[in-house]
DSSP file (Angstrom, degrees, kcal/mol; ACC not computed):
  #  RESIDUE AA STRUCTURE BP1 BP2  ACC     N-H-->O    O-->H-N    N-H-->O    O-->H-N    TCO  KAPPA ALPHA  PHI   PSI    X-CA   Y-CA   Z-CA
    1    1 A M     >        0   0    0      0, 0.0     4,-2.0     0, 0.0     5,-0.2   0.000 360.0 360.0 360.0 -36.7  -48.0    0.6   28.1
    2    2 A E  H  >  +     0   0    0      1,-0.2     4,-2.0     2,-0.2     5,-0.1   0.921 360.0  47.7 -61.3 -45.6  -45.8    1.6   31.1
    3    3 A N  H  > S+     0   0    0      1,-0.2     4,-2.8     2,-0.2     5,-0.2   0.889 108.0  56.0 -63.8 -39.3  -44.3    4.5   29.1
    4    4 A W  H  > S+     0   0    0      1,-0.2     4,-2.5     2,-0.2    -1,-0.2   0.921 108.5  46.9 -59.5 -44.8  -47.7    5.7   28.0
    5    5 A K  H  X S+     0   0    0     -4,-2.0     4,-2.4     2,-0.2    -1,-0.2   0.893 111.5  51.7 -64.5 -39.8  -48.9    6.0   31.6
    6    6 A K  H  X S+     0   0    0     -4,-2.0     4,-2.2     2,-0.2    -2,-0.2   0.926 112.2  45.4 -62.5 -45.0  -45.7    7.8   32.6
    7    7 A L  H  X S+     0   0    0     -4,-2.8     4,-2.4     2,-0.2    -2,-0.2   0.891 111.4  52.7 -66.2 -39.3  -46.2   10.3   29.7
    8    8 A Q  H  X S+     0   0    0     -4,-2.5     4,-2.3    -5,-0.2    -2,-0.2   0.910 109.5  49.0 -62.8 -41.9  -49.8   10.7   30.5
    9    9 A K  H  X S+     0   0    0     -4,-2.4     4,-2.1     2,-0.2    -2,-0.2   0.910 110.5  50.7 -64.0 -42.2  -49.0   11.5   34.2
   10   10 A M  H  <>S+     0   0    0     -4,-2.2     5,-2.8     2,-0.2     6,-1.1   0.886 109.2  52.0 -63.0 -38.3  -46.3   14.0   33.1
   11   11 A Y  H ><5S+     0   0    0     -4,-2.4     3,-1.2     1,-0.2    -2,-0.2   0.935 110.2  47.8 -61.9 -46.3  -48.9   15.7   30.8
   12   12 A E  H 3<5S+     0   0    0     -4,-2.3    -1,-0.2     1,-0.3    -2,-0.2   0.847 113.3  47.7 -64.0 -34.2  -51.4   15.9   33.7
   13   13 A E  T 3<5S-     0   0    0     -4,-2.1    -1,-0.3    -5,-0.2    -2,-0.2   0.433 112.3-122.7 -86.2   0.6  -48.6   17.4   35.9
   14   14 A K  T < 5S+     0   0    0     -3,-1.2    -3,-0.2    -4,-0.3     4,-0.2   0.831  85.0 109.3  60.5  35.7  -47.6   19.8   33.2
   15   15 A T     >< +     0   0    0     -5,-2.8     4,-1.9    -6,-0.1    -4,-0.2   0.390  47.6  90.3-113.5  -1.9  -44.0   18.5   33.1
   16   16 A L  H  > S+     0   0    0     -6,-1.1     4,-2.8     1,-0.2     5,-0.2   0.910  82.8  52.9 -65.0 -44.4  -44.2   16.7   29.8
   17   17 A L  H  > S+     0   0    0      1,-0.2     4,-2.4     2,-0.2    -1,-0.2   0.921 110.7  46.9 -60.9 -44.8  -43.1   19.7   27.6
   18   18 A N  H  > S+     0   0    0      2,-0.2     4,-2.0     1,-0.2    -1,-0.2   0.896 112.1  51.7 -63.1 -39.1  -40.0   20.3   29.7
   19   19 A H  H  X S+     0   0    0     -4,-1.9     4,-2.3     2,-0.2    -2,-0.2   0.933 110.9  47.1 -60.8 -47.4  -39.2   16.6   29.6
   20   20 A L  H  X S+     0   0    0     -4,-2.8     4,-2.5     1,-0.2    -2,-0.2   0.872 110.2  52.6 -65.8 -37.2  -39.5   16.4   25.8
   21   21 A K  H  X S+     0   0    0     -4,-2.4     4,-2.3    -5,-0.2    -1,-0.2   0.891 109.8  49.3 -63.9 -39.3  -37.4   19.5   25.4
   22   22 A E  H  X S+     0   0    0     -4,-2.0     4,-2.4     2,-0.2    -2,-0.2   0.914 111.0  48.9 -66.4 -43.4  -34.7   17.9   27.5
   23   23 A I  H  X S+     0   0    0     -4,-2.3     4,-2.5     2,-0.2    -2,-0.2   0.916 111.6  50.1 -61.2 -43.6  -34.8   14.7   25.5
   24   24 A Q  H  X S+     0   0    0     -4,-2.5     4,-2.6     2,-0.2    -2,-0.2   0.920 110.2  49.8 -61.6 -43.7  -34.6   16.7   22.3
   25   25 A S  H  X S+     0   0    0     -4,-2.3     4,-2.3     1,-0.2    -2,-0.2   0.912 111.9  47.9 -61.5 -43.9  -31.6   18.7   23.6
   26   26 A Q  H  X S+     0   0    0     -4,-2.4     4,-2.3     2,-0.2    -1,-0.2   0.900 112.1  49.8 -63.6 -41.3  -29.8   15.4   24.6
   27   27 A A  H  X S+     0   0    0     -4,-2.5     4,-2.6     2,-0.2    -2,-0.2   0.907 110.8  48.8 -66.4 -41.9  -30.6   13.9   21.2
   28   28 A V  H  X S+     0   0    0     -4,-2.6     4,-2.5     2,-0.2    -2,-0.2   0.920 111.8  49.3 -64.7 -43.2  -29.3   16.9   19.2
   29   29 A D  H  X S+     0   0    0     -4,-2.3     4,-2.4     2,-0.2    -2,-0.2   0.919 111.4  50.1 -60.1 -43.5  -26.1   16.9   21.4
   30   30 A F  H  X S+     0   0    0     -4,-2.3     4,-3.0     2,-0.2     5,-0.3   0.928 110.0  50.1 -59.6 -47.1  -25.6   13.2   20.7
   31   31 A I  H  X S+     0   0    0     -4,-2.6     4,-2.5     1,-0.2    -2,-0.2   0.925 111.2  48.7 -59.3 -46.1  -26.1   13.7   17.0
   32   32 A N  H  X S+     0   0    0     -4,-2.5     4,-1.6     2,-0.2    -1,-0.2   0.911 114.7  44.7 -62.9 -42.7  -23.5   16.5   16.9
   33   33 A R  H  X S+     0   0    0     -4,-2.4     4,-2.0     2,-0.2    -2,-0.2   0.950 116.7  44.2 -65.4 -49.3  -20.9   14.5   18.8
   34   34 A E  H  X S+     0   0    0     -4,-3.0     4,-3.0     1,-0.2     5,-0.3   0.861 108.2  58.8 -67.0 -35.6  -21.4   11.2   16.9
   35   35 A K  H  X S+     0   0    0     -4,-2.5     4,-2.5    -5,-0.3    -1,-0.2   0.941 108.2  45.5 -58.3 -47.9  -21.4   13.0   13.6
   36   36 A L  H  X S+     0   0    0     -4,-1.6     4,-2.1     2,-0.2    -1,-0.2   0.915 114.0  48.7 -63.4 -43.3  -18.0   14.4   14.2
   37   37 A K  H  X S+     0   0    0     -4,-2.0     4,-2.5     1,-0.2    -2,-0.2   0.931 114.4  45.2 -61.4 -45.7  -16.6   11.1   15.4
   38   38 A M  H  X S+     0   0    0     -4,-3.0     4,-2.0     2,-0.2     6,-0.2   0.863 109.7  54.6 -70.6 -35.0  -18.1    9.2   12.4
   39   39 A M  H  X>S+     0   0    0     -4,-2.5     5,-2.6    -5,-0.3     4,-0.5   0.927 111.4  45.9 -61.5 -43.2  -16.8   11.8    9.9
   40   40 A K  H ><5S+     0   0    0     -4,-2.1     3,-0.9     1,-0.2    -2,-0.2   0.934 113.5  47.8 -64.9 -46.1  -13.3   11.4   11.3
   41   41 A S  H 3<5S+     0   0    0     -4,-2.5    -1,-0.2     1,-0.2    -2,-0.2   0.790 115.2  45.5 -68.4 -26.4  -13.5    7.6   11.3
   42   42 A Q  H 3<5S-     0   0    0     -4,-2.0    -1,-0.2    -5,-0.2    -2,-0.2   0.418 112.9-116.1 -97.1   1.1  -14.8    7.5    7.8
   43   43 A G  T <<5 +     0   0    0     -3,-0.9     2,-1.1    -4,-0.5    -3,-0.2   0.795  54.1 161.2  73.5  28.5  -12.4   10.0    6.4
   44   44 A L      < +     0   0    0     -5,-2.6    -1,-0.2    -6,-0.2     2,-0.2  -0.727  20.5 158.5 -85.4 101.4  -15.0   12.7    5.5
   45   45 A T     >  -     0   0    0     -2,-1.1     4,-2.2    -3,-0.1     5,-0.1  -0.677  59.1-104.4-121.4 170.0  -12.8   15.7    5.2
   46   46 A E  H  > S+     0   0    0     -2,-0.2     4,-2.2     1,-0.2     5,-0.2   0.884 121.5  56.7 -58.8 -39.8  -12.8   19.2    3.6
   47   47 A K  H  > S+     0   0    0      1,-0.2     4,-2.7     2,-0.2     5,-0.2   0.930 107.5  46.3 -59.6 -47.0  -10.3   17.8    1.1
   48   48 A M  H  > S+     0   0    0      1,-0.2     4,-3.0     2,-0.2     8,-0.3   0.898 109.5  55.3 -62.7 -40.0  -12.8   15.1    0.1
   49   49 A M  H  < S+     0   0    0     -4,-2.2    -1,-0.2     1,-0.2    -2,-0.2   0.888 113.8  40.9 -61.2 -38.7  -15.6   17.6   -0.1
   50   50 A K  H  < S+     0   0    0     -4,-2.2    -2,-0.2     2,-0.2    -1,-0.2   0.879 120.6  42.0 -76.2 -39.0  -13.6   19.7   -2.6
   51   51 A E  H  < S+     0   0    0     -4,-2.7    -2,-0.2     1,-0.2    -3,-0.2   0.845 134.4  12.2 -79.9 -34.8  -12.2   16.8   -4.6
   52   52 A N     X  +     0   0    0     -4,-3.0     4,-2.5    -5,-0.2    -1,-0.2  -0.559  66.4 169.1-144.2  73.5  -15.3   14.6   -4.9
   53   53 A P  H  > S+     0   0    0      0, 0.0     4,-2.7     0, 0.0     5,-0.2   0.827  78.1  53.6 -61.8 -34.0  -18.4   16.5   -3.7
   54   54 A E  H  > S+     0   0    0      2,-0.2     4,-2.3     1,-0.2     5,-0.2   0.937 112.1  43.9 -67.2 -45.0  -20.9   13.9   -5.0
   55   55 A E  H  > S+     0   0    0      2,-0.2     4,-2.5     1,-0.2     5,-0.2   0.917 114.3  51.1 -63.5 -43.6  -19.2   11.1   -3.1
   56   56 A Y  H  X S+     0   0    0     -4,-2.5     4,-2.6    -8,-0.3    -2,-0.2   0.938 110.8  47.7 -58.7 -48.7  -18.8   13.3    0.0
   57   57 A Q  H  X S+     0   0    0     -4,-2.7     4,-2.5     1,-0.2    -1,-0.2   0.898 111.2  51.0 -63.2 -40.8  -22.5   14.2   -0.1
   58   58 A G  H  X S+     0   0    0     -4,-2.3     4,-2.0     2,-0.2    -1,-0.2   0.923 112.6  45.3 -62.1 -44.7  -23.6   10.6   -0.5
   59   59 A Q  H  X S+     0   0    0     -4,-2.5     4,-2.7     1,-0.2    -2,-0.2   0.880 112.3  51.9 -67.4 -37.1  -21.5    9.5    2.4
   60   60 A M  H  X S+     0   0    0     -4,-2.6     4,-2.9    -5,-0.2     5,-0.2   0.903 107.8  52.1 -65.5 -39.8  -22.7   12.4    4.6
   61   61 A N  H  X S+     0   0    0     -4,-2.5     4,-2.1     2,-0.2    -2,-0.2   0.927 112.7  45.1 -61.1 -44.1  -26.3   11.5    3.8
   62   62 A N  H  X S+     0   0    0     -4,-2.0     4,-2.2     2,-0.2    -2,-0.2   0.916 113.2  50.9 -64.2 -43.2  -25.7    7.9    4.9
   63   63 A L  H  X S+     0   0    0     -4,-2.7     4,-2.7     1,-0.2    -2,-0.2   0.931 111.1  47.4 -60.2 -47.4  -23.8    9.0    8.0
   64   64 A M  H  X S+     0   0    0     -4,-2.9     4,-2.5     1,-0.2     5,-0.2   0.889 110.4  52.0 -65.4 -38.4  -26.6   11.4    9.0
   65   65 A A  H  X S+     0   0    0     -4,-2.1     4,-2.0    -5,-0.2    -1,-0.2   0.915 112.4  46.8 -62.2 -41.4  -29.3    8.8    8.5
   66   66 A T  H  X S+     0   0    0     -4,-2.2     4,-2.3     2,-0.2    -2,-0.2   0.928 112.4  48.6 -65.8 -45.7  -27.3    6.4   10.7
   67   67 A V  H  X S+     0   0    0     -4,-2.7     4,-2.4     1,-0.2    -2,-0.2   0.890 111.0  50.6 -64.1 -39.3  -26.7    8.9   13.4
   68   68 A K  H  X S+     0   0    0     -4,-2.5     4,-2.4     2,-0.2    -1,-0.2   0.907 109.6  50.3 -65.6 -40.6  -30.3    9.9   13.5
   69   69 A R  H  X S+     0   0    0     -4,-2.0     4,-2.3    -5,-0.2    -2,-0.2   0.907 110.4  50.8 -61.4 -40.7  -31.4    6.2   13.8
   70   70 A M  H  X S+     0   0    0     -4,-2.3     4,-2.5     1,-0.2    -2,-0.2   0.919 110.2  49.2 -62.9 -43.3  -28.9    5.8   16.7
   71   71 A A  H  X>S+     0   0    0     -4,-2.4     4,-3.1     2,-0.2     5,-0.7   0.899 109.7  51.4 -64.5 -40.6  -30.3    8.9   18.4
   72   72 A I  I  X>S+     0   0    0     -4,-2.4     5,-2.7     1,-0.2     4,-1.7   0.935 112.7  45.7 -62.8 -44.8  -33.9    7.7   18.0
   73   73 A K  I  <5S+     0   0    0     -4,-2.3    -2,-0.2     3,-0.2    -1,-0.2   0.919 118.9  42.4 -61.5 -42.9  -33.0    4.3   19.5
   74   74 A E  I  <5S+     0   0    0     -4,-2.5    -2,-0.2    -5,-0.2    -1,-0.2   0.879 131.4  17.2 -73.8 -40.0  -31.0    5.9   22.4
   75   75 A Y  I  <5S+     0   0    0     -4,-3.1    -3,-0.2    -5,-0.2    -2,-0.2   0.725 130.5  34.1-112.3 -25.5  -33.4    8.7   23.3
   76   76 A V  I  <<S+     0   0    0     -4,-1.7    -3,-0.2    -5,-0.7    -4,-0.1   0.872 123.5  35.8 -98.5 -47.7  -36.8    8.1   21.9
   77   77 A E      <       0   0    0     -5,-2.7    -4,-0.2     1,-0.2    -3,-0.1   0.607 360.0 360.0 -83.9 -11.2  -37.3    4.3   22.0
   78   78 A A              0   0    0     -6,-0.4    -1,-0.2    -5,-0.1    -2,-0.1   0.491 360.0 360.0 -68.5 360.0  -35.4    3.9   25.3
């Protein structure tokens, strides 16, 4: 309820759109940073992509789903 009131006040003050754009920018930056870190830690390389594209794509899909969930928790639900 507290967040709702805060957002409502920002809407009335016409600052909500800028706030949401900033949150989106932070979330996209987070996704890009974490994606690279996780790709490295999980061994997702160009070599793997060429040698086993199906496995690579499956792991990338899982990685991206995880990173997006992390961003939502960090920036949307916070």
